[in-house]
C-alpha positions as CSV (number, residue, x, y, z in Angstrom):
1,X,0.0,0.0,0.0
2,X,1.3,3.4,-1.0
3,X,2.3,5.2,2.3
4,X,2.1,8.6,0.7
5,X,-1.5,7.9,-0.4
6,X,-2.4,6.6,3.1
7,X,-0.9,9.8,4.7
8,X,-2.7,12.0,2.3
9,X,-6.1,10.6,2.9
10,X,-5.6,10.5,6.6
11,X,-4.7,14.2,6.4
12,X,-7.9,14.9,4.5
13,X,-9.9,13.0,7.2
14,X,-8.2,15.1,9.9
15,X,-9.2,18.2,8.0
16,X,-12.8,17.1,8.2
17,X,-12.7,16.1,11.8
18,X,-11.1,19.4,12.7
19,X,-14.2,21.1,11.4
20,X,-16.4,19.7,14.1
21,X,-16.0,16.4,16.0
22,X,-19.8,16.3,16.7
23,X,-20.4,15.7,13.0
24,X,-19.3,12.1,13.6
25,X,-21.3,11.3,16.7
26,X,-23.9,8.7,15.7
27,X,-27.4,10.1,16.1
28,X,-29.5,7.5,17.8
29,X,-32.9,8.3,16.4
30,X,-35.7,6.3,15.0
31,X,-35.9,5.7,11.2
32,X,-39.3,6.6,9.8
33,X,-41.0,4.8,6.9
34,X,-39.1,5.7,3.7
35,X,-40.7,7.8,1.0
36,X,-39.8,7.7,-2.7
37,X,-39.4,10.0,-5.7
38,X,-42.6,9.8,-7.7
39,X,-43.4,10.3,-11.3
40,X,-46.2,12.3,-12.9
41,X,-48.5,9.3,-12.4
42,X,-47.9,9.2,-8.7
43,X,-45.8,6.0,-8.8
44,X,-42.8,5.4,-6.6
45,X,-39.8,5.1,-8.9
46,X,-37.0,2.6,-8.9
47,X,-34.1,4.6,-10.4
48,X,-31.4,2.4,-12.0
49,X,-28.7,4.0,-14.1
50,X,-25.4,5.9,-14.5
51,X,-23.8,9.3,-14.0
52,X,-23.3,10.4,-17.6
53,X,-20.6,11.3,-17.9
54,X,-17.2,12.3,-16.5
55,X,-16.1,13.3,-19.9
56,X,-18.2,16.5,-19.5
57,X,-15.9,17.8,-16.9
58,X,-13.1,18.7,-19.3
59,X,-15.0,19.1,-22.6
60,X,-14.9,22.6,-24.1
61,X,-18.7,22.7,-24.6
62,X,-19.5,21.2,-21.2
63,X,-21.2,18.2,-22.7
64,X,-20.2,14.5,-22.3
65,X,-18.8,12.5,-25.1
66,X,-22.0,10.4,-25.4
67,X,-24.3,9.8,-28.4
68,X,-27.8,8.7,-28.9
69,X,-26.5,5.4,-30.2
70,X,-24.5,5.0,-26.9
71,X,-27.7,5.4,-25.0
72,X,-29.6,2.8,-27.2
73,X,-26.8,0.4,-26.5
74,X,-26.9,1.0,-22.8
75,X,-30.6,0.5,-22.6
76,X,-30.5,-2.7,-24.7
77,X,-27.7,-4.2,-22.7
78,X,-28.7,-3.2,-19.2
79,X,-32.3,-1.9,-19.2
80,X,-31.4,1.3,-17.3
81,X,-34.2,3.9,-16.7
82,X,-32.3,6.7,-15.0
83,X,-29.4,9.1,-15.6
84,X,-27.6,11.6,-13.5
85,X,-26.6,13.9,-16.3
86,X,-23.6,16.2,-15.7
87,X,-24.0,19.9,-16.3
88,X,-21.6,22.7,-15.1
89,X,-21.9,26.2,-13.8
90,X,-19.1,27.3,-16.2
91,X,-21.3,26.3,-19.2
92,X,-24.5,27.6,-17.8
93,X,-23.1,31.0,-16.9
94,X,-19.9,31.6,-18.9
95,X,-20.0,35.3,-18.0
96,X,-21.5,37.0,-14.9
97,X,-25.3,37.2,-15.4
98,X,-25.1,35.8,-19.0
99,X,-26.7,32.4,-19.4
100,X,-25.8,30.3,-22.4
101,X,-29.1,29.4,-24.0
102,X,-27.4,27.4,-26.7
103,X,-25.8,25.2,-24.1
104,X,-29.1,24.6,-22.3
105,X,-30.7,23.8,-25.6
106,X,-28.0,21.2,-26.3
107,X,-28.6,19.7,-22.9
108,X,-32.3,19.5,-23.7
109,X,-31.5,17.7,-26.9
110,X,-29.8,15.0,-24.9
111,X,-32.6,14.9,-22.4
112,X,-34.9,14.2,-25.4
113,X,-32.7,11.2,-26.3
114,X,-33.5,9.8,-22.8
115,X,-37.1,10.7,-23.1
116,X,-37.5,8.5,-26.2
117,X,-36.2,5.6,-24.2
118,X,-38.5,6.2,-21.2
119,X,-35.8,7.4,-18.8
120,X,-35.9,9.8,-15.9
121,X,-33.2,12.5,-15.8
122,X,-31.6,14.2,-12.9
123,X,-29.4,17.2,-13.8
124,X,-26.2,17.3,-11.7
125,X,-24.4,20.6,-11.3
126,X,-21.0,19.0,-11.1
127,X,-17.8,20.3,-9.6
128,X,-14.5,18.9,-8.3
129,X,-11.7,21.0,-6.9
130,X,-13.8,24.1,-7.7
131,X,-13.3,24.8,-11.4
132,X,-11.2,24.4,-14.6
133,X,-9.3,27.7,-13.9
134,X,-8.2,26.7,-10.4
135,X,-4.8,26.1,-12.1
136,X,-5.2,27.6,-15.6
137,X,-4.4,25.3,-18.4
138,X,-3.8,22.2,-16.3
139,X,-7.2,20.6,-16.4
140,X,-7.2,19.9,-12.7
141,X,-10.6,21.1,-11.5
142,X,-14.0,21.4,-13.1
143,X,-17.4,23.1,-12.5
144,X,-17.1,26.8,-11.7
145,X,-16.4,29.4,-14.3
146,X,-13.0,31.2,-14.4
147,X,-14.6,34.6,-13.4
148,X,-15.8,33.0,-10.2
149,X,-12.4,31.6,-9.2
150,X,-10.6,33.6,-6.5
151,X,-7.5,31.9,-5.1
152,X,-6.1,35.3,-3.9
153,X,-2.7,34.3,-5.1
154,X,-2.3,31.4,-2.6
155,X,-0.2,28.5,-3.7
156,X,-1.5,25.3,-5.4
157,X,1.0,22.5,-5.9
158,X,1.4,19.6,-8.3
159,X,0.2,16.2,-7.1
160,X,-0.1,12.7,-8.4
161,X,-3.3,12.2,-6.3
162,X,-6.0,14.6,-7.2
163,X,-7.4,14.5,-3.7
164,X,-4.2,16.2,-2.4
165,X,-5.3,19.4,-4.2
166,X,-8.0,19.8,-1.5
167,X,-5.2,20.5,1.0
168,X,-3.7,23.4,-1.1
169,X,-4.2,26.9,0.2
170,X,-5.4,28.2,-3.2
171,X,-8.1,25.6,-3.6
172,X,-9.3,26.1,0.0
173,X,-9.4,29.9,-0.6
174,X,-11.5,29.5,-3.8
175,X,-14.1,27.6,-1.8
176,X,-13.9,30.0,1.2
177,X,-14.5,32.9,-1.2
178,X,-17.6,31.1,-2.7
179,X,-19.1,30.3,0.7
180,X,-18.2,33.9,1.7
181,X,-16.2,32.7,4.7
182,X,-13.7,35.5,3.7
183,X,-16.5,38.1,3.7
184,X,-15.3,39.4,0.4
185,X,-17.4,37.7,-2.3
186,X,-21.0,37.5,-1.2
187,X,-22.0,37.8,-4.9
188,X,-20.7,34.3,-5.8
189,X,-23.5,32.3,-4.1
190,X,-26.1,34.6,-5.6
191,X,-24.7,33.9,-9.1
192,X,-24.8,30.1,-8.4
193,X,-28.4,30.3,-7.2
194,X,-29.5,32.3,-10.2
195,X,-27.7,29.8,-12.5
196,X,-30.0,27.1,-11.1
197,X,-33.0,29.3,-11.7
198,X,-31.9,29.6,-15.4
199,X,-31.6,25.8,-15.6
200,X,-35.0,25.3,-14.0
201,X,-36.5,27.8,-16.3
202,X,-35.3,25.8,-19.3
203,X,-36.5,22.4,-17.9
204,X,-39.6,23.2,-15.8
205,X,-42.0,22.0,-18.4
206,X,-40.0,19.0,-19.4
207,X,-41.4,15.9,-17.7
208,X,-38.3,13.8,-18.3
209,X,-36.3,16.0,-16.0
210,X,-37.5,14.9,-12.5
211,X,-34.7,16.2,-10.3
212,X,-31.9,18.7,-9.8
213,X,-28.7,17.6,-8.0
214,X,-27.8,21.0,-6.5
215,X,-24.0,20.5,-6.1
216,X,-21.7,17.6,-6.6
217,X,-19.6,16.6,-3.6
218,X,-19.6,20.0,-1.7
219,X,-16.3,21.0,0.0
220,X,-16.3,23.6,2.7
221,X,-12.8,25.0,2.5
222,X,-11.7,25.9,6.0
223,X,-15.3,25.0,7.2
224,X,-15.9,21.3,7.7
225,X,-18.4,19.1,9.5
226,X,-21.5,20.6,10.9
227,X,-20.1,24.2,10.8
228,X,-20.2,23.8,7.0
229,X,-23.1,21.5,6.3
230,X,-25.6,23.0,8.7
231,X,-24.3,26.5,7.8
232,X,-23.4,27.7,4.3
233,X,-24.2,24.5,2.5
234,X,-27.8,24.2,3.9
235,X,-28.2,28.0,3.2
236,X,-27.1,27.5,-0.4
237,X,-29.5,24.6,-0.9
238,X,-32.4,26.6,0.6
239,X,-31.7,29.6,-1.6
240,X,-31.3,27.4,-4.7
241,X,-34.6,25.6,-4.1
242,X,-36.4,28.8,-3.3
243,X,-35.2,30.2,-6.7
244,X,-36.1,27.0,-8.5
245,X,-39.6,27.1,-7.1
246,X,-40.3,30.5,-8.6
247,X,-40.2,28.8,-12.1
248,X,-40.6,25.1,-11.4
249,X,-43.0,23.9,-8.7
250,X,-42.7,20.1,-9.3
251,X,-39.1,18.8,-9.8
252,X,-37.2,17.2,-6.9
253,X,-34.2,18.8,-5.3
254,X,-31.4,16.4,-4.6
255,X,-29.2,17.4,-1.6
256,X,-25.7,16.1,-1.3
257,X,-23.8,16.2,2.0
258,X,-20.1,17.1,2.2
259,X,-18.1,14.4,0.4
260,X,-15.2,14.0,2.8
261,X,-16.2,11.7,5.7
262,X,-19.8,11.1,4.5
263,X,-18.5,9.2,1.4
264,X,-16.6,7.0,3.9
265,X,-19.7,6.2,6.0
266,X,-19.6,9.0,8.6
267,X,-22.7,11.0,9.6
268,X,-23.9,14.2,7.8
269,X,-24.7,17.4,9.6
270,X,-26.8,18.8,6.7
271,X,-29.7,20.9,7.9
272,X,-33.4,20.8,6.9
273,X,-34.3,22.5,3.6
274,X,-37.9,23.7,3.4
275,X,-39.8,23.3,0.2
276,X,-42.3,26.1,-0.5
277,X,-44.3,24.2,-3.1
278,X,-47.9,23.3,-2.4
279,X,-48.4,19.8,-1.1
280,X,-45.7,17.4,-0.1
281,X,-42.1,18.5,-0.2
282,X,-40.0,17.2,-3.1
283,X,-36.5,16.9,-1.5
284,X,-34.2,13.9,-1.6
285,X,-31.0,13.0,0.1
286,X,-28.3,12.0,-2.3
287,X,-25.0,10.9,-0.7
288,X,-22.1,9.1,-2.4
289,X,-20.4,5.9,-1.3
290,X,-16.6,5.5,-1.7
291,X,-15.2,3.4,1.1
292,X,-11.8,4.6,2.4
293,X,-10.3,1.1,2.0
294,X,-11.0,1.4,-1.7
295,X,-9.7,5.0,-1.9
296,X,-6.5,3.5,-0.4
297,X,-6.2,1.2,-3.4
298,X,-7.8,-2.0,-2.1
299,X,-10.3,-4.2,-3.8
300,X,-13.1,-6.2,-2.3
301,X,-11.3,-9.1,-0.9
302,X,-9.6,-10.2,2.3
303,X,-9.2,-7.5,5.0
304,X,-10.2,-4.8,2.6
305,X,-13.5,-6.5,2.1
306,X,-14.1,-6.6,5.9
307,X,-13.4,-2.8,6.1
308,X,-15.6,-2.1,3.1
309,X,-18.5,-4.1,4.6
310,X,-18.2,-2.1,7.8
311,X,-18.2,1.1,5.9
312,X,-21.4,0.1,4.0
313,X,-23.1,-0.8,7.2
314,X,-22.2,2.5,8.8
315,X,-23.1,4.4,5.6
316,X,-26.6,2.8,5.4
317,X,-27.4,3.5,9.1
318,X,-26.3,7.1,8.9
319,X,-27.9,7.7,5.6
320,X,-31.3,6.4,6.8
321,X,-31.0,8.5,10.0
322,X,-30.2,11.6,8.0
323,X,-33.0,11.0,5.5
324,X,-35.4,10.7,8.4
325,X,-34.1,13.8,10.1
326,X,-34.5,15.8,6.9
327,X,-38.2,14.9,6.7
328,X,-38.3,11.3,5.8
329,X,-37.0,12.1,2.3
330,X,-36.2,9.6,-0.4
331,X,-32.6,8.4,-0.9
332,X,-30.6,8.2,-4.1
333,X,-27.1,6.8,-4.1
334,X,-25.7,9.5,-6.4
335,X,-22.4,7.8,-7.0
336,X,-20.5,4.6,-6.3
337,X,-18.1,2.8,-8.5
338,X,-14.6,1.3,-8.9
339,X,-12.0,-0.1,-11.3
340,X,-13.8,-3.4,-12.1
341,X,-10.5,-5.2,-12.6
342,X,-9.8,-5.0,-8.9
343,X,-10.1,-8.2,-6.8
344,X,-13.8,-8.9,-5.9
345,X,-15.0,-5.8,-7.8
346,X,-18.2,-7.4,-9.2
347,X,-19.0,-8.9,-5.8
348,X,-18.8,-5.3,-4.5
349,X,-21.2,-4.1,-7.2
350,X,-23.6,-6.9,-6.3
351,X,-23.3,-6.1,-2.6
352,X,-24.1,-2.4,-3.1
353,X,-27.1,-3.0,-5.3
354,X,-28.5,-5.5,-2.8
355,X,-28.0,-3.1,0.1
356,X,-29.7,-0.3,-1.9
357,X,-32.7,-2.6,-2.6
358,X,-33.0,-2.9,1.2
359,X,-33.3,0.8,1.7
360,X,-35.3,1.4,-1.6
361,X,-32.6,3.8,-2.9
362,X,-32.1,4.8,-6.5
363,X,-28.6,4.3,-7.9
364,X,-26.5,6.2,-10.4
365,X,-23.3,4.2,-11.0
366,X,-20.1,6.2,-11.6
367,X,-19.8,6.4,-14.5
368,X,-20.9,6.0,-18.1
369,X,-17.4,6.8,-19.3
370,X,-15.6,4.1,-21.2
371,X,-12.7,2.2,-19.6
372,X,-11.9,0.4,-16.4
373,X,-14.7,2.0,-14.3
374,X,-17.3,1.8,-17.0
375,X,-19.5,-0.7,-18.8
376,X,-17.7,-0.6,-22.1
377,X,-14.1,-0.7,-23.3
378,X,-12.3,2.3,-24.7
379,X,-13.9,1.7,-28.1
380,X,-17.3,2.5,-26.5
381,X,-18.8,-0.7,-28.0
382,X,-17.1,-3.8,-26.5
383,X,-19.0,-4.8,-23.3
384,X,-16.9,-5.1,-20.1
385,X,-17.7,-7.3,-17.1
386,X,-19.7,-4.4,-15.5
387,X,-22.5,-4.9,-18.0
388,X,-23.6,-8.2,-16.6
389,X,-23.4,-6.8,-13.1
390,X,-25.6,-3.9,-13.9
391,X,-28.1,-5.9,-16.0
392,X,-30.2,-7.1,-13.0
393,X,-33.9,-7.3,-12.2
394,X,-35.4,-4.2,-10.6
395,X,-38.6,-2.4,-10.0
396,X,-39.0,0.5,-12.5
397,X,-42.1,1.9,-10.9
398,X,-44.6,0.9,-8.2
399,X,-48.2,2.0,-8.0
400,X,-48.1,2.5,-4.3
401,X,-45.8,2.6,-1.3
402,X,-43.0,0.0,-1.5
403,X,-42.5,-1.9,1.8
404,X,-39.9,-4.6,1.1
405,X,-37.7,-5.5,-1.9
406,X,-35.1,-8.2,-2.6
407,X,-33.7,-9.6,-5.8
408,X,-31.6,-12.4,-7.3
409,X,-30.6,-13.0,-10.9
410,X,-33.7,-15.0,-11.5
411,X,-36.1,-13.7,-8.8
412,X,-37.6,-10.5,-7.7
413,X,-39.7,-10.3,-4.5
414,X,-41.4,-7.2,-3.1
415,X,-44.4,-6.0,-1.2
416,X,-46.2,-2.7,-1.5
417,X,-49.3,-0.9,-0.3
418,X,-51.3,0.1,-3.4
419,X,-52.3,3.7,-4.1
420,X,-55.6,4.1,-5.9
421,X,-54.5,7.5,-7.1
422,X,-51.6,6.1,-9.0
423,X,-52.5,6.6,-12.7
424,X,-50.1,4.0,-14.2
425,X,-49.3,0.4,-13.4
426,X,-46.4,-1.3,-11.6
427,X,-43.5,-2.1,-13.9
428,X,-40.5,-4.4,-13.6
429,X,-37.3,-4.9,-15.6
430,X,-36.3,-8.6,-16.0
431,X,-33.0,-9.3,-17.8
432,X,-32.8,-12.1,-20.4
433,X,-30.0,-13.9,-18.5
434,X,-32.2,-14.6,-15.5
435,X,-35.6,-14.6,-17.3
436,X,-34.9,-16.1,-20.7
437,X,-38.6,-17.3,-21.2
438,X,-40.3,-14.5,-19.3
439,X,-41.7,-14.7,-15.8
440,X,-44.1,-16.5,-13.5
441,X,-45.8,-14.2,-11.0
442,X,-47.3,-15.1,-7.6
443,X,-49.5,-12.5,-6.0
444,X,-50.4,-10.5,-9.1
445,X,-51.6,-10.8,-12.6
446,X,-49.5,-10.1,-15.6
447,X,-50.9,-7.3,-17.8
448,X,-48.2,-7.2,-20.4
449,X,-44.7,-8.6,-21.2
450,X,-42.6,-6.5,-23.5
451,X,-40.1,-9.1,-24.8
452,X,-37.9,-6.6,-26.6
453,X,-37.5,-4.1,-23.7
454,X,-37.8,-6.8,-21.0
455,X,-40.5,-4.8,-19.1
456,X,-43.2,-6.7,-17.2
457,X,-46.4,-4.8,-16.4
458,X,-48.7,-5.9,-13.6
459,X,-52.5,-5.4,-13.4
460,X,-53.9,-3.3,-10.6
461,X,-54.6,-5.5,-7.5
462,X,-58.0,-6.9,-6.9
463,X,-58.1,-5.5,-3.4
464,X,-56.5,-2.1,-3.5
465,X,-56.7,-1.7,0.3
466,X,-54.5,-4.7,1.1
467,X,-50.7,-4.9,1.1
468,X,-49.6,-6.9,-2.0
469,X,-46.9,-9.5,-1.6
470,X,-45.5,-10.4,-5.0
471,X,-42.9,-13.0,-6.1
472,X,-41.6,-13.0,-9.7
473,X,-39.5,-15.9,-10.8
474,X,-38.2,-17.1,-14.2
475,X,-40.8,-18.9,-16.2
476,X,-40.2,-22.5,-17.4
477,X,-38.9,-22.9,-20.9
């Protein structure tokens, strides 16, 4: 194990802990019944897809290297129904107060690709290490525009590990200026909020866009832990949602906690964000999962597997408690992923998906880029081992409140309380590998089986007042 890498990540952890030790005290509180993101028909959605894509971080136009043919291949191979689509502040607002309508139109063109395939889209305002101009010409950061980048001349080094840049004074100062910790740039957060309003104005009437991920992996600069999450981060989310609601009353707001610590299974100190829309709030909690043992270069085997399993258990407990504290909000795993050539990698993927079934969380795997972390080889066509791991049975939509869910390659078992107001039926995706001849269903009646798209539709229950217990298994050949 690389000692420099270990030291670096320990230093990052120390930076987080220094921000507020109480952020990591387990909150012993009851976990309420989980809610879910719903579609326009009132069904609880099972969201199963990718973050698309990391290539947008460095592209000149802010768009991922991803085509409509790539999407068709993904849907045919893995039956996905969800995308966390990367956008960036630098592309939305290239000059102060000037919003690039041509860029937003190009994003909407891609949203239309997903609409044709029946997907749900969450737009993710992505950033890492602040922005592309954090070190001009080096391609280190992404997200924020150059005009919003104020390092105040403080140094930024050169590092083999990208995480180390978070320890550099110039990077920390760029974030401090954004959060106005320095007291010198109160206008930056206002610009960010208004950029979200511009995005929401473009997509408010587009039913395919169901959610906005308000900031990728927030970093507090010199503020860490609850001082950051309950303070300026919650404030930014509240202001952003308030601005979005002036033009879009229906889309969900996805709240990410700080990345450092929470990605490793530690608790979040994020504060409650109030939704002003009439009716139920549409706010979701969307943490990421990157166990520290894997950040240190381990796979999912031996002692590393034990540490990863402990991280997942801690992450699930803390995520459920935070979601309950924020108002019993839905959960989406906004990112998890790894180099799938590592030992035990596919076992890890299976483990995470099984655990997310248990908490009814949507999943956006990182990422839809080609290569060792993605589903296709560098040619963008040759399927890698990840394809078979992602191509798994799942609930696409449930006409009611989901109670329990578990799956195996040739079996899907779930229970739900029907909602008579749901205007569309329950749908399942069943891959060809596990269900080559379709499915046999106990507890419900099959309404339709789409053999090409592998989508099974169930009739409404005969007794809509009773909880439905349904078992779906592979049909005999």
